C-alpha positions in Angstrom: -45.2 -6.2 -9.4 -47.8 -4.4 -11.7 -47.2 -4.4 -15.4 -45.4 -1.3 -16.5 -44.2 -0.4 -13.0 -40.7 0.9 -13.1 -38.0 -0.8 -11.2 -36.1 1.2 -8.7 -32.5 1.7 -9.8 -30.0 -0.2 -7.7 -27.9 2.1 -5.6 -24.2 1.8 -6.3 -21.9 1.4 -3.3 -19.9 4.6 -2.8 -17.0 5.0 -0.5 -17.5 7.8 2.1 -16.0 11.2 1.6 -12.3 11.4 2.4 -13.0 13.5 5.5 -15.4 10.8 6.7 -12.8 8.1 6.1 -10.2 10.1 8.1 -12.7 10.7 10.9 -13.6 7.0 11.1 -9.9 6.1 11.3 -9.5 8.7 14.1 -12.3 7.0 16.1 -10.8 3.6 15.5 -7.4 4.7 16.8 -8.9 6.5 19.7 -10.6 3.2 20.6 -7.3 1.3 20.2 -5.7 3.6 22.8 -8.1 2.0 25.4 -7.4 -1.5 24.2 -3.8 -1.7 23.0 -1.3 -1.5 25.9 0.8 1.7 25.9 4.6 1.6 25.8 7.7 3.2 24.5 11.3 2.6 23.4 14.1 4.7 24.7 15.3 7.2 22.0 18.7 8.4 21.0 19.8 11.1 18.6 22.0 10.1 15.7 23.4 11.9 12.6 22.1 10.6 9.3 22.2 11.7 5.6 19.0 13.6 6.2 20.2 15.4 9.4 19.8 14.5 13.1 17.1 12.0 13.9 15.7 10.5 17.1 15.7 6.8 16.7 14.3 4.0 18.9 16.8 1.9 20.8 16.3 -1.8 20.2 15.6 -3.9 23.2 14.5 -1.0 25.4 10.7 -1.3 25.0 8.8 -1.1 28.2 5.1 -0.8 28.9 3.6 2.4 30.3 0.5 2.5 32.5 -2.6 4.0 30.8 -2.9 6.4 33.8 0.3 7.6 35.6 1.7 10.5 37.5 4.1 12.7 35.7 7.3 12.9 37.8 8.2 16.4 36.6 4.8 18.1 37.0 3.1 15.8 39.6 0.0 15.8 37.4 -2.0 12.8 36.4 -1.6 11.7 32.7 -4.3 9.6 31.0 -3.2 8.1 27.8 -6.7 6.9 26.8 -8.0 9.2 24.1 -11.6 10.1 24.8 -14.2 12.2 22.9 -12.6 15.5 23.9 -9.1 14.4 22.8 -10.7 13.1 19.6 -12.1 16.5 18.7 -8.8 18.2 19.6 -6.9 16.0 17.3 -7.7 17.9 14.0 -6.5 21.1 15.5 -3.3 19.5 16.7 -2.9 17.7 13.4 -3.2 20.9 11.5 -0.7 22.6 13.8 1.8 19.8 13.4 1.4 20.0 9.6 1.3 23.8 9.6 4.3 24.1 7.2 2.7 21.9 4.6 -0.7 23.6 5.0 0.8 27.1 4.5 2.8 25.8 1.6 -0.4 24.5 -0.2 -2.3 27.7 0.4 0.5 29.9 -0.9 1.0 27.7 -3.9 -2.7 27.8 -4.7 -2.8 31.6 -4.5 0.3 32.1 -6.6 -0.8 29.6 -9.2 -4.2 31.4 -9.5 -2.5 34.6 -10.5 -0.5 32.8 -13.2 -3.6 31.1 -14.4 -5.5 34.4 -14.5 -3.1 35.6 -17.3 -4.2 32.6 -19.4 -0.5 32.1 -20.4 -0.5 28.4 -19.7 -3.6 27.7 -21.7 -2.4 29.9 -24.6 1.1 28.3 -24.5 -0.3 24.8 -24.5 -2.6 25.6 -27.4 0.5 26.8 -29.3 2.5 23.7 -28.3 -0.3 21.3 -29.2 -0.7 23.0 -32.6 3.0 22.2 -33.2 2.9 18.7 -31.9 -0.3 17.9 -33.9 -1.2 14.3 -33.0 1.9 13.7 -30.8 0.8 15.6 -27.7 0.8 12.3 -25.7 4.6 12.5 -25.6 4.2 15.1 -22.8 3.2 12.2 -20.5 6.4 10.1 -20.6 8.6 13.2 -20.6 6.9 14.8 -17.5 6.7 11.5 -15.7 10.4 10.7 -16.3 11.4 14.0 -14.9 9.1 13.6 -11.8 10.5 10.1 -11.3 14.1 11.3 -11.4 13.1 13.8 -8.7 11.5 11.1 -6.6 14.3 8.6 -6.8 17.1 11.1 -6.1 16.0 13.9 -3.7 12.6 12.5 -2.5 10.3 14.7 -4.6 6.9 14.7 -2.9 5.5 17.9 -1.5 7.3 19.7 -4.3 4.7 18.1 -6.7 1.8 20.0 -5.2 2.0 23.0 -7.7 2.0 20.6 -10.6 -1.4 19.1 -9.9 -3.2 22.3 -10.9 -0.8 22.9 -13.8 -1.4 19.5 -15.3 -5.1 19.8 -14.8 -5.0 22.7 -17.2 -2.6 21.0 -19.6 -4.1 17.5 -19.7 -7.7 18.5 -19.8 -6.9 21.1 -22.5 -5.5 18.3 -24.7 -8.7 16.2 -24.4 -7.7 13.9 -21.5 -9.4 13.8 -18.1 -8.6 14.9 -14.6 -7.5 11.4 -13.6 -4.8 11.5 -16.3 -3.7 14.9 -14.9 -3.5 13.5 -11.4 -1.6 10.3 -12.5 1.0 12.2 -14.5 1.8 14.5 -11.6 1.5 12.0 -8.8 2.6 8.6 -10.2 5.8 10.0 -11.8 7.3 11.2 -8.5 5.6 8.5 -6.5 7.1 5.7 -8.7 10.5 7.3 -8.4 10.1 7.5 -4.6 9.1 3.8 -4.4 12.2 2.9 -6.4 14.5 5.2 -4.5 18.2 5.1 -5.4 19.8 8.1 -3.7 16.8 9.4 -1.8 18.1 10.7 1.6 14.7 10.5 3.2 14.4 6.7 3.1 17.3 4.8 1.6 20.2 6.9 3.0 18.7 7.6 6.4 17.7 3.9 6.8 21.2 2.7 5.7 22.7 5.2 8.2 20.7 3.8 11.0 21.3 0.2 10.1 25.1 0.9 9.6 25.4 0.2 5.9 28.1 2.2 4.1 28.2 3.2 0.5 24.8 2.2 -0.9 26.1 -1.3 -2.0 22.8 -2.2 -3.8 22.6 1.0 -5.8 22.8 -1.1 -9.0 19.7 -3.1 -8.0 17.8 0.0 -7.0 18.7 1.6 -10.4 17.3 -1.4 -12.3 14.1 -1.4 -10.2 13.7 2.4 -10.9 13.9 1.8 -14.7 11.4 -1.0 -14.5 8.9 0.7 -12.3 9.1 4.0 -14.2 8.6 2.3 -17.5 5.6 0.4 -16.1 4.0 3.5 -14.7 4.4 5.5 -17.9 2.9 2.6 -20.0 0.0 2.3 -17.5 -0.8 6.0 -17.6 -0.4 6.3 -21.4 -2.8 3.3 -21.9 -5.3 5.0 -19.7 -4.9 8.3 -21.4 -5.3 6.8 -24.9 -8.5 5.0 -23.8 -10.0 8.3 -22.4 -8.9 10.3 -25.5 -10.5 7.8 -27.8 -13.7 7.5 -25.7 -14.2 10.3 -23.2 -17.2 8.7 -21.6 -15.0 5.8 -20.5 -13.4 8.1 -18.0 -14.2 7.4 -14.4 -14.3 11.2 -13.8 -16.3 12.0 -16.9 -19.4 13.4 -15.2 -17.3 15.5 -12.8 -14.9 17.0 -15.4 -17.3 19.5 -16.9 -17.3 21.5 -13.7 -13.5 21.1 -13.4 -12.9 22.5 -16.8 -14.8 25.6 -15.9 -13.1 25.9 -12.5 -9.5 25.5 -13.9 -10.3 27.7 -16.9 -9.6 24.9 -19.4 -10.0 25.9 -23.0 -10.6 23.5 -25.9 -7.2 23.3 -27.5 -8.5 21.9 -30.8 -8.7 25.5 -32.0 -5.4 27.4 -31.4 -5.9 30.7 -29.6 -3.8 33.8 -29.7 -0.5 33.6 -27.9 0.5 37.2 -26.9 3.8 38.7 -26.1 2.7 39.3 -22.5 1.7 35.6 -22.1 5.1 34.6 -23.5 6.7 36.8 -20.9 4.6 35.1 -18.1 5.8 31.7 -19.3 9.4 32.9 -19.3 8.9 34.0 -15.7 7.4 30.6 -14.9 10.2 28.7 -16.5 12.8 30.8 -14.7 11.1 30.2 -11.4 10.9 26.5 -11.9 14.5 26.4 -12.9 15.4 28.3 -9.7 13.4 25.8 -7.7 15.2 22.8 -9.2 18.6 24.5 -8.6 17.7 25.2 -5.0 16.5 21.7 -4.4 19.6 20.1 -5.9 22.3 22.5 -4.7 20.9 24.2 -1.6 18.6 21.7 0.0 15.6 23.9 -0.3 12.3 22.8 1.1 8.8 24.2 1.4 9.6 27.7 2.8 12.0 28.5 -0.1 9.8 26.9 -2.8 6.7 28.8 -1.6 8.7 32.0 -1.6 9.7 31.5 -5.2 6.1 30.7 -6.1 4.8 33.9 -4.5 7.4 35.9 -6.3 6.5 34.1 -9.6 2.8 34.9 -9.0 3.4 38.6 -8.4 5.9 39.0 -11.3 3.6 37.0 -13.6 0.7 39.2 -12.8 2.7 42.3 -13.6 4.1 40.9 -16.8 0.7 39.6 -17.8 -1.0 43.0 -17.4 -3.1 42.4 -14.4 -3.9 45.2 -12.1 -3.4 45.2 -8.3 -7.1 44.2 -7.6 -7.1 41.4 -10.2 -4.0 39.9 -8.7 -5.2 40.1 -5.1 -8.6 38.7 -5.9 -7.0 35.8 -7.9 -4.7 35.1 -5.0 -7.6 34.9 -2.6 -9.6 32.7 -4.9 -6.6 30.4 -5.4 -6.1 29.9 -1.7 -9.8 29.2 -1.3 -9.7 26.6 -4.1 -6.7 24.9 -2.4 -8.1 25.1 1.2 -9.7 21.7 1.0 -6.4 20.1 0.0 -4.6 22.0 2.7 -6.9 21.1 5.6 -7.2 17.4 4.7 -3.4 17.2 5.2 -3.8 18.3 8.8 -6.8 16.0 9.3 -4.8 13.0 8.0 -2.0 14.0 10.5 -4.6 14.0 13.4 -4.7 10.1 13.2 -1.0 10.0 14.1 -1.6 12.6 16.8 -4.1 10.2 18.5 -1.8 7.2 18.2 1.2 9.1 19.5 -0.8 10.6 22.5 -2.0 7.2 23.3 1.6 5.8 23.1 0.5 2.7 21.1 2.8 3.0 18.1 5.8 1.6 19.8 3.7 -1.2 21.2 2.5 -2.2 17.8 6.1 -2.1 16.5 7.3 -4.2 19.3 4.6 -6.8 18.7 5.3 -6.9 15.0 9.1 -7.2 15.6 8.6 -10.1 17.9 6.3 -11.8 15.4 8.9 -11.4 12.6 11.6 -12.9 14.8 9.9 -16.3 14.6 9.4 -16.4 10.8 11.3 -18.8 8.5 13.8 -16.9 6.3 11.8 -17.7 3.2 8.8 -15.8 4.5 10.7 -13.2 6.6 11.4 -10.7 3.8 7.8 -10.9 2.4 6.2 -10.4 5.8 8.7 -7.6 6.7 7.6 -5.8 3.5 3.9 -6.1 4.4 4.6 -5.1 8.1 6.5 -1.9 7.0 3.7 -1.2 4.6 1.0 -1.5 7.2 3.0 0.7 9.6 3.0 3.3 6.9 -0.7 3.9 7.6 0.4 5.0 11.1 3.7 6.7 10.0 3.4 7.8 6.4 6.6 9.9 6.5 9.4 7.8 5.1 12.1 9.4 7.3 9.8 9.0 10.3 9.2 5.4 9.6 12.9 4.8 9.1 13.7 6.4 12.4 11.0 4.4 14.2 11.6 0.9 12.7 15.1 0.5 11.4 16.8 0.4 14.8 14.6 -2.7 15.5 14.0 -4.2 12.0 17.6 -3.7 10.9 19.4 -5.8 13.5 16.6 -8.3 13.5 17.1 -8.8 9.8 20.8 -9.5 10.3 20.1 -11.9 13.1 17.8 -13.8 10.8 20.8 -14.4 8.5 19.4 -12.0 5.8 21.3 -9.2 4.2 20.3 -6.1 6.2 19.9 -4.2 3.0 16.6 -6.1 2.6 15.2 -4.0 5.5 16.2 -0.8 3.7 14.7 -2.1 0.4 11.4 -3.1 2.1 11.1 0.3 3.9 11.7 2.3 0.7 9.4 0.3 -1.5 6.6 -0.6 1.0 6.2 2.8 2.5 5.4 4.7 -0.6 3.5 1.9 -2.3 1.1 1.8 0.6 1.1 5.6 0.7 -0.2 5.6 -2.9 -3.6 4.5 -1.7 -3.5 5.6 2.0 -5.9 8.2 3.4 -3.2 9.1 6.0 -0.6 10.1 3.4 -0.7 13.9 3.1 0.4 14.2 -0.4 -1.9 11.6 -1.7 -5.0 13.2 -0.2 -3.8 16.7 -1.1 -3.3 15.8 -4.8 -6.6 14.0 -5.0 -8.3 17.1 -3.4 -6.7 19.5 -5.8 -7.8 17.4 -8.8 -11.3 16.9 -7.2 -11.0 13.1 -7.4 -12.5 10.9 -4.7 -10.7 8.1 -3.0 -13.2 5.7 -4.5 -12.4 6.8 -8.0 -8.7 6.6 -7.4 -8.8 3.1 -5.7 -10.9 1.8 -8.5 -8.5 3.1 -11.1 -5.2 2.2 -9.4 -5.7 -1.0 -7.4 -4.4 -3.4 -10.0 -1.3 -1.4 -10.7 -0.6 -0.8 -7.0 -0.9 -4.6 -6.4 1.6 -5.3 -9.2 4.0 -2.8 -7.7 3.6 -4.4 -4.3 4.3 -7.9 -5.7 7.4 -6.5 -7.4 8.4 -4.9 -4.1 8.1 -8.2 -2.3 10.2 -9.9 -5.0 12.9 -7.2 -5.0 13.0 -7.3 -1.1 13.7 -11.1 -1.3 16.4 -10.6 -3.9 18.0 -7.9 -1.8 18.0 -10.2 1.2 19.8 -13.1 -0.5 22.5 -11.0 -2.1 25.9 -11.3 -0.4 26.8 -8.7 2.1 
């Protein structure tokens, strides 16, 4: 090399875009539908704590030919997913996730109207001025509330509005977008992992297995406290590091554009907090209170929550002094900003569409169940945890995974001489732990999309903590299995 010749900078490895990751997984599962034998379990409908569910019947698995004649229509069915089926999958995935997609778009539009009034920024500026150097206490308070929601009623999709809200709050206080994401996501996610009364994993799984009265509630409560404290400490340590040295943030280079997009204002200089803005925050607080009441007492879900947010957006615009055109334009812009998050949910769902249409999920489950049956007891609970975690990539829904696996894993666990509660514990903890880093988990990809954070940035930030949570989950599953029935 000639003297003075500049060395070419080494290119850093970067993970592909999340859409690319999802498409690669779609191709992989389409190929598997040609390789993995197709098959199915018989299904029966049972009543559970989360309503009626179709569950697999243990011992009824039977193979299905890749190409067969439908007895009802007389037409030929080919379960092998080709190129045409591959490109249809995103459309079908978005259709199957239409309720979540609509929810995300409406939330985005409504939040944009609220944000247009600048009430949240002004209110946070006023609050931070009162807290002085104690603004970090917002993190443990918010995460504890989210965690309570996750452990009790399965708070997940309900977190979507808070990603944008905490982007404004956290970045206005001098933290980064990763802190905003972790406060909103890891609070509820940690609670969901350590579910106590969550009907969508613990109660539905116990109902399928035949366990009455949640006998290990005390153990779940201890785990919830431990994991929630660990998550809060982890996020606060990260937040303090970023506040002290902003350039240490993994999202530092991206956050300048995010501050402009989310209309983040430097909170070091308090800004005027008008009467109209106070009125908007009262509307917002009343709306959130109504949502919490509906979730707890009326079993509300996305339709009801989105209705409240649309109402909040319109009323906030009126109270905040926006005219009709300003409100409409803000609503359209908000939906556009959230479109990426909405569509990626449908794309993630398309992976499951391919696996279902190829009828390979039951085959994979049957293989894993047979493999588990030969395990020594000392390894059984650990392997069961990992198996249920891996199946979560195929079935990220906790209730869906419970309905698919518990009819087989539950009785198998009992036959192994292990407390069947271990199956419930493994399901609850493994499903959401793996979903924390899974590109097929709708809420994970949606939250990252709203906060404009790549999977590579998230994995690099979270892998050590997620590994710790997984090890705790394996330990707790083992304890759950050796406790007396």
